[in-house]
PDB file with one MODEL, atoms N, CA, C and O in Angstrom:
MODEL        1
ATOM      1  N   UNK A   1     152.911 152.880 106.903  1.00  0.00           N
ATOM      2  CA  UNK A   1     152.808 152.337 107.325  1.00  0.00           C
ATOM      3  C   UNK A   1     150.658 152.039 106.951  1.00  0.00           C
ATOM      4  O   UNK A   1     149.998 151.008 106.819  1.00  0.00           O
ATOM      5  N   UNK A   2     150.340 153.285 106.918  1.00  0.00           N
ATOM      6  CA  UNK A   2     148.670 153.806 106.205  1.00  0.00           C
ATOM      7  C   UNK A   2     148.656 152.943 104.834  1.00  0.00           C
ATOM      8  O   UNK A   2     147.613 152.354 104.552  1.00  0.00           O
ATOM      9  N   UNK A   3     149.891 152.836 103.883  1.00  0.00           N
ATOM     10  CA  UNK A   3     149.625 152.111 102.581  1.00  0.00           C
ATOM     11  C   UNK A   3     149.149 150.540 102.870  1.00  0.00           C
ATOM     12  O   UNK A   3     148.113 149.945 102.573  1.00  0.00           O
ATOM     13  N   UNK A   4     150.356 150.123 103.578  1.00  0.00           N
ATOM     14  CA  UNK A   4     149.902 148.652 104.204  1.00  0.00           C
ATOM     15  C   UNK A   4     148.638 148.292 104.599  1.00  0.00           C
ATOM     16  O   UNK A   4     148.005 147.323 104.179  1.00  0.00           O
ATOM     17  N   UNK A   5     148.301 149.062 105.383  1.00  0.00           N
ATOM     18  CA  UNK A   5     147.060 148.801 106.292  1.00  0.00           C
ATOM     19  C   UNK A   5     146.066 148.342 105.077  1.00  0.00           C
ATOM     20  O   UNK A   5     145.453 147.299 104.849  1.00  0.00           O
ATOM     21  N   UNK A   6     146.219 149.954 104.208  1.00  0.00           N
ATOM     22  CA  UNK A   6     145.157 149.903 103.106  1.00  0.00           C
ATOM     23  C   UNK A   6     144.992 148.750 102.340  1.00  0.00           C
ATOM     24  O   UNK A   6     143.888 148.437 101.893  1.00  0.00           O
ATOM     25  N   UNK A   7     145.894 148.164 102.172  1.00  0.00           N
ATOM     26  CA  UNK A   7     146.348 147.064 101.163  1.00  0.00           C
ATOM     27  C   UNK A   7     145.692 145.847 101.725  1.00  0.00           C
ATOM     28  O   UNK A   7     144.891 145.059 101.223  1.00  0.00           O
ATOM     29  N   UNK A   8     146.312 145.913 103.034  1.00  0.00           N
ATOM     30  CA  UNK A   8     145.472 144.626 103.426  1.00  0.00           C
ATOM     31  C   UNK A   8     144.042 144.735 103.726  1.00  0.00           C
ATOM     32  O   UNK A   8     143.309 143.765 103.914  1.00  0.00           O
ATOM     33  N   UNK A   9     143.688 145.941 103.761  1.00  0.00           N
ATOM     34  CA  UNK A   9     141.984 145.714 103.718  1.00  0.00           C
ATOM     35  C   UNK A   9     141.971 145.665 102.574  1.00  0.00           C
ATOM     36  O   UNK A   9     141.079 144.848 102.343  1.00  0.00           O
ATOM     37  N   UNK A  10     142.551 146.150 101.213  1.00  0.00           N
ATOM     38  CA  UNK A  10     141.578 146.401  99.889  1.00  0.00           C
ATOM     39  C   UNK A  10     141.528 144.555  99.712  1.00  0.00           C
ATOM     40  O   UNK A  10     140.470 143.992  99.427  1.00  0.00           O
ATOM     41  N   UNK A  11     142.917 143.734  99.946  1.00  0.00           N
ATOM     42  CA  UNK A  11     143.303 142.080 100.089  1.00  0.00           C
ATOM     43  C   UNK A  11     142.158 141.560 100.449  1.00  0.00           C
ATOM     44  O   UNK A  11     141.442 140.757  99.852  1.00  0.00           O
ATOM     45  N   UNK A  12     141.996 142.215 101.757  1.00  0.00           N
ATOM     46  CA  UNK A  12     140.498 141.446 102.492  1.00  0.00           C
ATOM     47  C   UNK A  12     139.714 141.322 101.784  1.00  0.00           C
ATOM     48  O   UNK A  12     139.446 140.198 101.359  1.00  0.00           O
ATOM     49  N   UNK A  13     138.743 142.912 101.202  1.00  0.00           N
ATOM     50  CA  UNK A  13     137.730 142.937 100.654  1.00  0.00           C
ATOM     51  C   UNK A  13     137.638 142.330  99.458  1.00  0.00           C
ATOM     52  O   UNK A  13     136.514 141.967  99.113  1.00  0.00           O
ATOM     53  N   UNK A  14     138.896 142.058  98.469  1.00  0.00           N
ATOM     54  CA  UNK A  14     138.753 141.198  97.547  1.00  0.00           C
ATOM     55  C   UNK A  14     138.792 140.237  97.569  1.00  0.00           C
ATOM     56  O   UNK A  14     138.386 139.627  96.579  1.00  0.00           O
ATOM     57  N   UNK A  15     139.377 139.408  98.876  1.00  0.00           N
ATOM     58  CA  UNK A  15     138.653 138.414  98.812  1.00  0.00           C
ATOM     59  C   UNK A  15     137.942 137.449  99.650  1.00  0.00           C
ATOM     60  O   UNK A  15     138.022 136.221  99.672  1.00  0.00           O
ATOM     61  N   UNK A  16     137.114 138.391 100.448  1.00  0.00           N
ATOM     62  CA  UNK A  16     135.588 138.311 100.623  1.00  0.00           C
ATOM     63  C   UNK A  16     135.137 138.417  99.783  1.00  0.00           C
ATOM     64  O   UNK A  16     134.341 137.478  99.784  1.00  0.00           O
ATOM     65  N   UNK A  17     134.943 139.217  98.431  1.00  0.00           N
ATOM     66  CA  UNK A  17     134.142 139.489  97.546  1.00  0.00           C
ATOM     67  C   UNK A  17     134.193 138.214  96.697  1.00  0.00           C
ATOM     68  O   UNK A  17     133.317 137.373  96.493  1.00  0.00           O
ATOM     69  N   UNK A  18     135.701 138.313  96.172  1.00  0.00           N
ATOM     70  CA  UNK A  18     136.289 136.418  95.956  1.00  0.00           C
ATOM     71  C   UNK A  18     135.236 135.586  96.448  1.00  0.00           C
ATOM     72  O   UNK A  18     134.336 135.295  95.660  1.00  0.00           O
ATOM     73  N   UNK A  19     135.195 135.132  97.683  1.00  0.00           N
ATOM     74  CA  UNK A  19     134.745 134.356  98.507  1.00  0.00           C
ATOM     75  C   UNK A  19     133.123 134.221  98.544  1.00  0.00           C
ATOM     76  O   UNK A  19     132.428 133.250  98.847  1.00  0.00           O
ATOM     77  N   UNK A  20     132.767 135.514  98.136  1.00  0.00           N
ATOM     78  CA  UNK A  20     130.868 135.731  97.487  1.00  0.00           C
ATOM     79  C   UNK A  20     130.489 134.862  96.706  1.00  0.00           C
ATOM     80  O   UNK A  20     129.724 133.898  96.710  1.00  0.00           O
ATOM     81  N   UNK A  21     131.350 135.519  95.837  1.00  0.00           N
ATOM     82  CA  UNK A  21     131.648 135.253  94.287  1.00  0.00           C
ATOM     83  C   UNK A  21     131.448 133.487  94.247  1.00  0.00           C
ATOM     84  O   UNK A  21     130.378 132.953  93.955  1.00  0.00           O
ATOM     85  N   UNK A  22     132.369 132.937  94.509  1.00  0.00           N
ATOM     86  CA  UNK A  22     132.281 131.821  95.081  1.00  0.00           C
ATOM     87  C   UNK A  22     131.267 131.172  95.355  1.00  0.00           C
ATOM     88  O   UNK A  22     130.640 130.437  94.592  1.00  0.00           O
ATOM     89  N   UNK A  23     131.014 131.443  96.635  1.00  0.00           N
ATOM     90  CA  UNK A  23     129.810 130.464  97.250  1.00  0.00           C
ATOM     91  C   UNK A  23     128.196 131.203  96.420  1.00  0.00           C
ATOM     92  O   UNK A  23     127.076 131.021  96.897  1.00  0.00           O
ATOM     93  N   UNK A  24     128.391 131.784  95.504  1.00  0.00           N
ATOM     94  CA  UNK A  24     126.965 132.391  94.949  1.00  0.00           C
ATOM     95  C   UNK A  24     127.170 130.948  94.046  1.00  0.00           C
ATOM     96  O   UNK A  24     126.351 130.028  94.067  1.00  0.00           O
ATOM     97  N   UNK A  25     128.700 130.947  93.086  1.00  0.00           N
ATOM     98  CA  UNK A  25     128.574 129.941  91.715  1.00  0.00           C
ATOM     99  C   UNK A  25     128.695 128.492  92.677  1.00  0.00           C
ATOM    100  O   UNK A  25     128.268 127.540  92.025  1.00  0.00           O
ATOM    101  N   UNK A  26     129.043 128.200  93.689  1.00  0.00           N
ATOM    102  CA  UNK A  26     129.065 127.112  94.103  1.00  0.00           C
ATOM    103  C   UNK A  26     127.147 126.762  94.960  1.00  0.00           C
ATOM    104  O   UNK A  26     126.670 125.655  95.206  1.00  0.00           O
ATOM    105  N   UNK A  27     126.773 127.545  95.099  1.00  0.00           N
ATOM    106  CA  UNK A  27     125.425 127.130  95.191  1.00  0.00           C
ATOM    107  C   UNK A  27     124.446 126.995  94.396  1.00  0.00           C
ATOM    108  O   UNK A  27     123.578 126.123  94.440  1.00  0.00           O
ATOM    109  N   UNK A  28     124.626 128.383  93.184  1.00  0.00           N
ATOM    110  CA  UNK A  28     124.129 128.055  91.399  1.00  0.00           C
ATOM    111  C   UNK A  28     124.637 126.289  91.276  1.00  0.00           C
ATOM    112  O   UNK A  28     123.754 125.435  91.190  1.00  0.00           O
ATOM    113  N   UNK A  29     125.709 125.998  91.278  1.00  0.00           N
ATOM    114  CA  UNK A  29     126.277 124.541  90.603  1.00  0.00           C
ATOM    115  C   UNK A  29     125.164 123.885  91.583  1.00  0.00           C
ATOM    116  O   UNK A  29     124.258 123.502  90.843  1.00  0.00           O
ATOM    117  N   UNK A  30     124.887 123.631  92.758  1.00  0.00           N
ATOM    118  CA  UNK A  30     123.936 122.574  93.574  1.00  0.00           C
ATOM    119  C   UNK A  30     122.739 122.935  93.526  1.00  0.00           C
ATOM    120  O   UNK A  30     122.128 122.376  94.437  1.00  0.00           O
ATOM    121  N   UNK A  31     122.030 123.645  92.872  1.00  0.00           N
ATOM    122  CA  UNK A  31     120.894 124.219  92.957  1.00  0.00           C
ATOM    123  C   UNK A  31     120.637 123.503  91.445  1.00  0.00           C
ATOM    124  O   UNK A  31     119.567 122.907  91.317  1.00  0.00           O
ATOM    125  N   UNK A  32     121.577 123.533  90.281  1.00  0.00           N
ATOM    126  CA  UNK A  32     121.340 123.032  88.743  1.00  0.00           C
ATOM    127  C   UNK A  32     121.806 121.325  89.446  1.00  0.00           C
ATOM    128  O   UNK A  32     120.717 120.844  89.759  1.00  0.00           O
ATOM    129  N   UNK A  33     122.246 120.915  89.585  1.00  0.00           N
ATOM    130  CA  UNK A  33     122.370 119.723  90.648  1.00  0.00           C
ATOM    131  C   UNK A  33     121.301 119.272  90.894  1.00  0.00           C
ATOM    132  O   UNK A  33     121.009 118.157  90.463  1.00  0.00           O
ATOM    133  N   UNK A  34     120.459 119.972  91.616  1.00  0.00           N
ATOM    134  CA  UNK A  34     119.132 119.446  92.436  1.00  0.00           C
ATOM    135  C   UNK A  34     118.132 119.245  90.770  1.00  0.00           C
ATOM    136  O   UNK A  34     117.435 118.296  90.410  1.00  0.00           O
ATOM    137  N   UNK A  35     118.386 120.313  90.190  1.00  0.00           N
ATOM    138  CA  UNK A  35     117.553 120.790  89.160  1.00  0.00           C
ATOM    139  C   UNK A  35     117.458 119.375  88.131  1.00  0.00           C
ATOM    140  O   UNK A  35     116.408 118.856  87.749  1.00  0.00           O
ATOM    141  N   UNK A  36     118.831 118.927  87.812  1.00  0.00           N
ATOM    142  CA  UNK A  36     119.201 117.735  86.764  1.00  0.00           C
ATOM    143  C   UNK A  36     118.903 116.552  87.503  1.00  0.00           C
ATOM    144  O   UNK A  36     118.588 115.657  86.718  1.00  0.00           O
ATOM    145  N   UNK A  37     118.876 116.228  88.547  1.00  0.00           N
ATOM    146  CA  UNK A  37     118.578 114.973  89.591  1.00  0.00           C
ATOM    147  C   UNK A  37     117.003 115.070  89.379  1.00  0.00           C
ATOM    148  O   UNK A  37     116.558 114.144  88.702  1.00  0.00           O
ATOM    149  N   UNK A  38     115.923 116.149  89.890  1.00  0.00           N
ATOM    150  CA  UNK A  38     114.590 116.313  89.886  1.00  0.00           C
ATOM    151  C   UNK A  38     114.008 115.935  88.051  1.00  0.00           C
ATOM    152  O   UNK A  38     112.969 115.376  87.700  1.00  0.00           O
ATOM    153  N   UNK A  39     114.924 116.390  87.354  1.00  0.00           N
ATOM    154  CA  UNK A  39     114.512 116.776  85.763  1.00  0.00           C
ATOM    155  C   UNK A  39     114.545 114.958  85.372  1.00  0.00           C
ATOM    156  O   UNK A  39     113.815 114.305  84.626  1.00  0.00           O
ATOM    157  N   UNK A  40     115.667 114.560  86.197  1.00  0.00           N
ATOM    158  CA  UNK A  40     116.154 113.288  85.650  1.00  0.00           C
ATOM    159  C   UNK A  40     114.468 111.918  86.053  1.00  0.00           C
ATOM    160  O   UNK A  40     113.773 111.101  85.449  1.00  0.00           O
ATOM    161  N   UNK A  41     114.615 112.477  87.366  1.00  0.00           N
ATOM    162  CA  UNK A  41     113.347 111.598  87.699  1.00  0.00           C
ATOM    163  C   UNK A  41     111.843 111.534  86.849  1.00  0.00           C
ATOM    164  O   UNK A  41     111.007 110.693  86.520  1.00  0.00           O
ATOM    165  N   UNK A  42     112.082 112.954  86.734  1.00  0.00           N
ATOM    166  CA  UNK A  42     110.507 112.901  85.915  1.00  0.00           C
ATOM    167  C   UNK A  42     110.616 112.701  84.576  1.00  0.00           C
ATOM    168  O   UNK A  42     109.662 113.056  83.885  1.00  0.00           O
ATOM    169  N   UNK A  43     111.759 112.112  83.946  1.00  0.00           N
ATOM    170  CA  UNK A  43     112.324 112.235  82.681  1.00  0.00           C
ATOM    171  C   UNK A  43     112.005 109.956  83.132  1.00  0.00           C
ATOM    172  O   UNK A  43     111.558 109.153  82.313  1.00  0.00           O
ATOM    173  N   UNK A  44     112.244 109.771  83.945  1.00  0.00           N
ATOM    174  CA  UNK A  44     112.345 108.542  84.109  1.00  0.00           C
ATOM    175  C   UNK A  44     110.784 108.212  84.377  1.00  0.00           C
ATOM    176  O   UNK A  44     110.253 107.405  83.615  1.00  0.00           O
ATOM    177  N   UNK A  45     109.959 108.836  85.502  1.00  0.00           N
ATOM    178  CA  UNK A  45     108.583 108.652  85.276  1.00  0.00           C
ATOM    179  C   UNK A  45     108.190 108.679  84.224  1.00  0.00           C
ATOM    180  O   UNK A  45     107.843 107.575  83.805  1.00  0.00           O
ATOM    181  N   UNK A  46     108.020 109.920  83.209  1.00  0.00           N
ATOM    182  CA  UNK A  46     107.632 110.177  82.030  1.00  0.00           C
ATOM    183  C   UNK A  46     107.774 108.488  81.307  1.00  0.00           C
ATOM    184  O   UNK A  46     106.902 107.686  81.639  1.00  0.00           O
ATOM    185  N   UNK A  47     108.617 108.133  80.568  1.00  0.00           N
ATOM    186  CA  UNK A  47     108.973 107.397  80.102  1.00  0.00           C
ATOM    187  C   UNK A  47     108.550 105.877  80.405  1.00  0.00           C
ATOM    188  O   UNK A  47     108.295 104.998  79.582  1.00  0.00           O
ATOM    189  N   UNK A  48     108.543 105.797  81.940  1.00  0.00           N
ATOM    190  CA  UNK A  48     107.481 104.437  82.286  1.00  0.00           C
ATOM    191  C   UNK A  48     106.105 104.653  81.987  1.00  0.00           C
ATOM    192  O   UNK A  48     105.475 103.830  81.324  1.00  0.00           O
ATOM    193  N   UNK A  49     105.668 105.545  82.362  1.00  0.00           N
ATOM    194  CA  UNK A  49     103.941 106.260  81.494  1.00  0.00           C
ATOM    195  C   UNK A  49     104.274 105.863  80.054  1.00  0.00           C
ATOM    196  O   UNK A  49     103.690 104.909  79.540  1.00  0.00           O
ATOM    197  N   UNK A  50     104.830 106.287  79.652  1.00  0.00           N
ATOM    198  CA  UNK A  50     104.856 106.144  78.126  1.00  0.00           C
ATOM    199  C   UNK A  50     104.787 104.212  77.297  1.00  0.00           C
ATOM    200  O   UNK A  50     104.074 103.577  76.520  1.00  0.00           O
ATOM    201  N   UNK A  51     105.985 104.020  78.095  1.00  0.00           N
ATOM    202  CA  UNK A  51     105.631 102.622  78.121  1.00  0.00           C
ATOM    203  C   UNK A  51     104.165 101.910  78.478  1.00  0.00           C
ATOM    204  O   UNK A  51     103.595 101.120  77.726  1.00  0.00           O
ATOM    205  N   UNK A  52     103.729 102.297  79.622  1.00  0.00           N
ATOM    206  CA  UNK A  52     102.318 101.632  80.004  1.00  0.00           C
ATOM    207  C   UNK A  52     101.550 102.281  78.640  1.00  0.00           C
ATOM    208  O   UNK A  52     100.954 101.566  77.834  1.00  0.00           O
ATOM    209  N   UNK A  53     101.611 103.099  78.570  1.00  0.00           N
ATOM    210  CA  UNK A  53     100.385 103.997  77.527  1.00  0.00           C
ATOM    211  C   UNK A  53     100.432 103.072  76.257  1.00  0.00           C
ATOM    212  O   UNK A  53      99.419 102.700  75.666  1.00  0.00           O
ATOM    213  N   UNK A  54     101.894 102.694  75.850  1.00  0.00           N
ATOM    214  CA  UNK A  54     102.181 102.319  74.443  1.00  0.00           C
ATOM    215  C   UNK A  54     101.159 100.660  74.687  1.00  0.00           C
ATOM    216  O   UNK A  54     100.473 100.234  73.757  1.00  0.00           O
ATOM    217  N   UNK A  55     101.222 100.058  75.793  1.00  0.00           N
ATOM    218  CA  UNK A  55     100.926  98.339  76.191  1.00  0.00           C
ATOM    219  C   UNK A  55      99.247  98.844  75.918  1.00  0.00           C
ATOM    220  O   UNK A  55      98.453  98.505  75.040  1.00  0.00           O
ATOM    221  N   UNK A  56      99.163  99.428  76.630  1.00  0.00           N
ATOM    222  CA  UNK A  56      97.171 100.040  76.370  1.00  0.00           C
ATOM    223  C   UNK A  56      96.716 100.286  75.292  1.00  0.00           C
ATOM    224  O   UNK A  56      95.632  99.848  74.904  1.00  0.00           O
ATOM    225  N   UNK A  57      97.565 101.122  74.548  1.00  0.00           N
ATOM    226  CA  UNK A  57      97.456 101.453  73.208  1.00  0.00           C
ATOM    227  C   UNK A  57      97.134  99.753  72.692  1.00  0.00           C
ATOM    228  O   UNK A  57      96.067  99.197  72.430  1.00  0.00           O
ATOM    229  N   UNK A  58      98.221  99.365  72.685  1.00  0.00           N
ATOM    230  CA  UNK A  58      98.874  97.840  72.191  1.00  0.00           C
ATOM    231  C   UNK A  58      97.310  96.568  72.119  1.00  0.00           C
ATOM    232  O   UNK A  58      96.977  95.795  71.221  1.00  0.00           O
ATOM    233  N   UNK A  59      96.543  96.907  73.777  1.00  0.00           N
ATOM    234  CA  UNK A  59      95.207  96.408  74.211  1.00  0.00           C
ATOM    235  C   UNK A  59      94.775  97.055  73.025  1.00  0.00           C
ATOM    236  O   UNK A  59      95.319  96.952  71.925  1.00  0.00           O
ATOM    237  N   UNK A  60      93.521  97.897  73.370  1.00  0.00           N
ATOM    238  CA  UNK A  60      92.755  98.521  72.701  1.00  0.00           C
ATOM    239  C   UNK A  60      92.597  98.088  71.304  1.00  0.00           C
ATOM    240  O   UNK A  60      91.564  97.592  70.852  1.00  0.00           O
ATOM    241  N   UNK A  61      94.174  98.402  70.351  1.00  0.00           N
ATOM    242  CA  UNK A  61      94.442  98.171  69.251  1.00  0.00           C
ATOM    243  C   UNK A  61      93.783  96.667  68.893  1.00  0.00           C
ATOM    244  O   UNK A  61      92.876  96.573  68.067  1.00  0.00           O
ATOM    245  N   UNK A  62      94.164  95.857  69.383  1.00  0.00           N
ATOM    246  CA  UNK A  62      93.902  94.304  69.827  1.00  0.00           C
ATOM    247  C   UNK A  62      92.166  94.305  69.780  1.00  0.00           C
ATOM    248  O   UNK A  62      91.297  94.183  68.918  1.00  0.00           O
ATOM    249  N   UNK A  63      92.214  94.445  70.734  1.00  0.00           N
ATOM    250  CA  UNK A  63      90.376  94.582  71.150  1.00  0.00           C
ATOM    251  C   UNK A  63      89.643  95.021  69.750  1.00  0.00           C
ATOM    252  O   UNK A  63      88.782  94.287  69.264  1.00  0.00           O
ATOM    253  N   UNK A  64      90.116  96.546  68.978  1.00  0.00           N
ATOM    254  CA  UNK A  64      89.314  96.849  68.520  1.00  0.00           C
ATOM    255  C   UNK A  64      88.794  95.947  67.023  1.00  0.00           C
ATOM    256  O   UNK A  64      87.755  95.724  66.403  1.00  0.00           O
ATOM    257  N   UNK A  65      90.260  95.626  66.945  1.00  0.00           N
ATOM    258  CA  UNK A  65      90.363  94.495  65.435  1.00  0.00           C
ATOM    259  C   UNK A  65      89.329  93.265  66.208  1.00  0.00           C
ATOM    260  O   UNK A  65      88.215  93.126  65.703  1.00  0.00           O
ATOM    261  N   UNK A  66      89.570  92.677  67.015  1.00  0.00           N
ATOM    262  CA  UNK A  66      88.651  91.874  67.497  1.00  0.00           C
ATOM    263  C   UNK A  66      86.740  91.730  67.486  1.00  0.00           C
ATOM    264  O   UNK A  66      85.955  90.786  67.405  1.00  0.00           O
ATOM    265  N   UNK A  67      86.608  93.240  67.617  1.00  0.00           N
ATOM    266  CA  UNK A  67      85.308  93.813  67.807  1.00  0.00           C
ATOM    267  C   UNK A  67      85.082  93.513  66.448  1.00  0.00           C
ATOM    268  O   UNK A  67      84.297  92.736  65.906  1.00  0.00           O
ATOM    269  N   UNK A  68      86.028  94.377  65.960  1.00  0.00           N
ATOM    270  CA  UNK A  68      85.471  94.619  64.008  1.00  0.00           C
ATOM    271  C   UNK A  68      85.424  93.358  63.225  1.00  0.00           C
ATOM    272  O   UNK A  68      84.766  93.258  62.189  1.00  0.00           O
ATOM    273  N   UNK A  69      86.523  91.867  64.018  1.00  0.00           N
ATOM    274  CA  UNK A  69      86.200  90.992  63.186  1.00  0.00           C
ATOM    275  C   UNK A  69      84.872  90.229  63.851  1.00  0.00           C
ATOM    276  O   UNK A  69      84.414  89.176  63.408  1.00  0.00           O
ATOM    277  N   UNK A  70      84.519  90.714  64.612  1.00  0.00           N
ATOM    278  CA  UNK A  70      83.141  89.923  65.716  1.00  0.00           C
ATOM    279  C   UNK A  70      82.349  90.916  64.778  1.00  0.00           C
ATOM    280  O   UNK A  70      81.701  90.113  64.108  1.00  0.00           O
ATOM    281  N   UNK A  71      82.048  92.012  64.378  1.00  0.00           N
ATOM    282  CA  UNK A  71      80.628  92.764  63.766  1.00  0.00           C
ATOM    283  C   UNK A  71      80.780  91.930  62.526  1.00  0.00           C
ATOM    284  O   UNK A  71      79.858  91.160  62.257  1.00  0.00           O
ATOM    285  N   UNK A  72      82.047  91.998  61.573  1.00  0.00           N
ATOM    286  CA  UNK A  72      82.071  91.469  60.327  1.00  0.00           C
ATOM    287  C   UNK A  72      81.243  90.308  60.143  1.00  0.00           C
ATOM    288  O   UNK A  72      80.422  90.169  59.236  1.00  0.00           O
ATOM    289  N   UNK A  73      81.646  89.033  61.549  1.00  0.00           N
ATOM    290  CA  UNK A  73      81.355  87.301  61.512  1.00  0.00           C
ATOM    291  C   UNK A  73      79.455  87.615  61.411  1.00  0.00           C
ATOM    292  O   UNK A  73      78.571  87.059  60.760  1.00  0.00           O
ATOM    293  N   UNK A  74      79.443  88.947  62.557  1.00  0.00           N
ATOM    294  CA  UNK A  74      77.673  89.027  62.922  1.00  0.00           C
ATOM    295  C   UNK A  74      76.892  89.232  61.580  1.00  0.00           C
ATOM    296  O   UNK A  74      75.871  88.606  61.295  1.00  0.00           O
ATOM    297  N   UNK A  75      77.563  90.305  60.681  1.00  0.00           N
ATOM    298  CA  UNK A  75      77.088  90.676  59.259  1.00  0.00           C
ATOM    299  C   UNK A  75      76.956  89.710  58.699  1.00  0.00           C
ATOM    300  O   UNK A  75      75.758  89.606  58.434  1.00  0.00           O
ATOM    301  N   UNK A  76      77.814  88.408  58.123  1.00  0.00           N
ATOM    302  CA  UNK A  76      77.755  87.389  57.210  1.00  0.00           C
ATOM    303  C   UNK A  76      76.471  86.690  58.446  1.00  0.00           C
ATOM    304  O   UNK A  76      75.309  86.694  58.038  1.00  0.00           O
ATOM    305  N   UNK A  77      76.592  86.431  59.110  1.00  0.00           N
ATOM    306  CA  UNK A  77      75.556  85.668  59.759  1.00  0.00           C
ATOM    307  C   UNK A  77      74.341  86.317  59.584  1.00  0.00           C
ATOM    308  O   UNK A  77      73.345  85.613  59.413  1.00  0.00           O
ATOM    309  N   UNK A  78      74.226  87.610  59.596  1.00  0.00           N
ATOM    310  CA  UNK A  78      73.005  88.253  59.472  1.00  0.00           C
ATOM    311  C   UNK A  78      72.267  88.337  58.262  1.00  0.00           C
ATOM    312  O   UNK A  78      71.081  88.547  58.008  1.00  0.00           O
ATOM    313  N   UNK A  79      73.553  88.060  57.401  1.00  0.00           N
ATOM    314  CA  UNK A  79      72.493  88.247  55.711  1.00  0.00           C
ATOM    315  C   UNK A  79      72.424  86.974  55.517  1.00  0.00           C
ATOM    316  O   UNK A  79      71.544  86.720  54.694  1.00  0.00           O
ATOM    317  N   UNK A  80      73.171  85.692  56.062  1.00  0.00           N
ATOM    318  CA  UNK A  80      72.569  84.652  56.143  1.00  0.00           C
ATOM    319  C   UNK A  80      71.067  83.685  56.610  1.00  0.00           C
ATOM    320  O   UNK A  80      70.416  82.845  55.988  1.00  0.00           O
ATOM    321  N   UNK A  81      70.954  84.154  57.705  1.00  0.00           N
ATOM    322  CA  UNK A  81      69.739  84.296  58.038  1.00  0.00           C
ATOM    323  C   UNK A  81      68.588  85.147  57.549  1.00  0.00           C
ATOM    324  O   UNK A  81      67.474  84.656  57.730  1.00  0.00           O
ATOM    325  N   UNK A  82      68.641  86.168  57.045  1.00  0.00           N
ATOM    326  CA  UNK A  82      67.974  86.426  56.443  1.00  0.00           C
ATOM    327  C   UNK A  82      67.947  85.991  54.779  1.00  0.00           C
ATOM    328  O   UNK A  82      67.150  86.341  53.909  1.00  0.00           O
ATOM    329  N   UNK A  83      68.481  85.586  54.741  1.00  0.00           N
ATOM    330  CA  UNK A  83      68.599  84.842  53.038  1.00  0.00           C
ATOM    331  C   UNK A  83      67.767  83.538  53.457  1.00  0.00           C
ATOM    332  O   UNK A  83      66.955  83.295  52.564  1.00  0.00           O
ATOM    333  N   UNK A  84      67.697  82.705  54.403  1.00  0.00           N
ATOM    334  CA  UNK A  84      67.129  81.618  55.070  1.00  0.00           C
ATOM    335  C   UNK A  84      65.677  82.087  55.704  1.00  0.00           C
ATOM    336  O   UNK A  84      64.782  81.314  56.047  1.00  0.00           O
ATOM    337  N   UNK A  85      65.656  83.087  55.759  1.00  0.00           N
ATOM    338  CA  UNK A  85      64.339  83.738  56.337  1.00  0.00           C
ATOM    339  C   UNK A  85      63.313  83.997  54.316  1.00  0.00           C
ATOM    340  O   UNK A  85      62.429  83.367  53.737  1.00  0.00           O
ATOM    341  N   UNK A  86      64.107  85.181  53.992  1.00  0.00           N
ATOM    342  CA  UNK A  86      63.357  85.174  52.355  1.00  0.00           C
ATOM    343  C   UNK A  86      63.000  83.731  51.930  1.00  0.00           C
ATOM    344  O   UNK A  86      61.856  83.405  51.613  1.00  0.00           O
ATOM    345  N   UNK A  87      64.152  82.814  51.947  1.00  0.00           N
ATOM    346  CA  UNK A  87      63.733  81.690  51.219  1.00  0.00           C
ATOM    347  C   UNK A  87      62.032  81.235  52.055  1.00  0.00           C
ATOM    348  O   UNK A  87      60.988  81.483  51.452  1.00  0.00           O
ATOM    349  N   UNK A  88      62.020  80.703  53.180  1.00  0.00           N
ATOM    350  CA  UNK A  88      61.306  80.141  53.809  1.00  0.00           C
ATOM    351  C   UNK A  88      59.813  80.863  53.671  1.00  0.00           C
ATOM    352  O   UNK A  88      58.723  80.297  53.759  1.00  0.00           O
ATOM    353  N   UNK A  89      60.085  82.339  53.418  1.00  0.00           N
ATOM    354  CA  UNK A  89      59.079  83.150  52.791  1.00  0.00           C
ATOM    355  C   UNK A  89      58.321  82.839  51.635  1.00  0.00           C
ATOM    356  O   UNK A  89      57.137  82.657  51.352  1.00  0.00           O
ATOM    357  N   UNK A  90      59.382  82.842  51.089  1.00  0.00           N
ATOM    358  CA  UNK A  90      59.266  82.318  48.997  1.00  0.00           C
ATOM    359  C   UNK A  90      58.488  80.915  49.526  1.00  0.00           C
ATOM    360  O   UNK A  90      57.329  80.747  49.149  1.00  0.00           O
ATOM    361  N   UNK A  91      58.797  80.425  49.950  1.00  0.00           N
ATOM    362  CA  UNK A  91      58.041  78.708  50.280  1.00  0.00           C
ATOM    363  C   UNK A  91      56.882  78.938  50.361  1.00  0.00           C
ATOM    364  O   UNK A  91      56.187  78.399  49.499  1.00  0.00           O
ATOM    365  N   UNK A  92      56.295  79.670  51.230  1.00  0.00           N
ATOM    366  CA  UNK A  92      55.362  80.146  51.810  1.00  0.00           C
ATOM    367  C   UNK A  92      53.880  80.625  50.983  1.00  0.00           C
ATOM    368  O   UNK A  92      52.698  80.285  50.915  1.00  0.00           O
ATOM    369  N   UNK A  93      55.031  81.871  50.299  1.00  0.00           N
ATOM    370  CA  UNK A  93      53.864  82.570  49.905  1.00  0.00           C
ATOM    371  C   UNK A  93      53.706  81.155  48.303  1.00  0.00           C
ATOM    372  O   UNK A  93      52.572  80.904  47.895  1.00  0.00           O
ATOM    373  N   UNK A  94      54.705  80.578  47.768  1.00  0.00           N
ATOM    374  CA  UNK A  94      54.346  79.348  46.854  1.00  0.00           C
ATOM    375  C   UNK A  94      52.997  78.570  47.433  1.00  0.00           C
ATOM    376  O   UNK A  94      51.947  78.411  46.811  1.00  0.00           O
ATOM    377  N   UNK A  95      53.286  78.138  48.746  1.00  0.00           N
ATOM    378  CA  UNK A  95      52.541  77.293  49.121  1.00  0.00           C
ATOM    379  C   UNK A  95      50.779  77.904  49.278  1.00  0.00           C
ATOM    380  O   UNK A  95      49.769  77.217  49.131  1.00  0.00           O
ATOM    381  N   UNK A  96      50.847  79.302  49.597  1.00  0.00           N
ATOM    382  CA  UNK A  96      49.480  79.637  49.032  1.00  0.00           C
ATOM    383  C   UNK A  96      48.978  79.678  48.069  1.00  0.00           C
ATOM    384  O   UNK A  96      47.748  79.672  48.092  1.00  0.00           O
ATOM    385  N   UNK A  97      49.504  79.725  47.084  1.00  0.00           N
ATOM    386  CA  UNK A  97      48.765  79.779  46.009  1.00  0.00           C
ATOM    387  C   UNK A  97      48.678  78.381  45.347  1.00  0.00           C
ATOM    388  O   UNK A  97      48.023  78.226  44.317  1.00  0.00           O
TER     389      UNK A  97
ENDMDL
END
């Protein structure tokens, strides 16, 4: 009879040990699921941020190109005005002689 009791006690310990291990595994799985959800949300947020930054980059590139073109136009205009001023000064010099 003592052997049977010991056997059942052994079975109870093994069952409890197995249940503890299963519970630990279950908790780890739930933590992994929560971590996965958090990472997924963070990924989605970062993807939105990337799209926003790409749009800003495109706007900045367009603005840079516009300003570059404007600077070239102003340089051309300055050269034109410089040429006209030099011509006027040359005419004034010729008149003074």
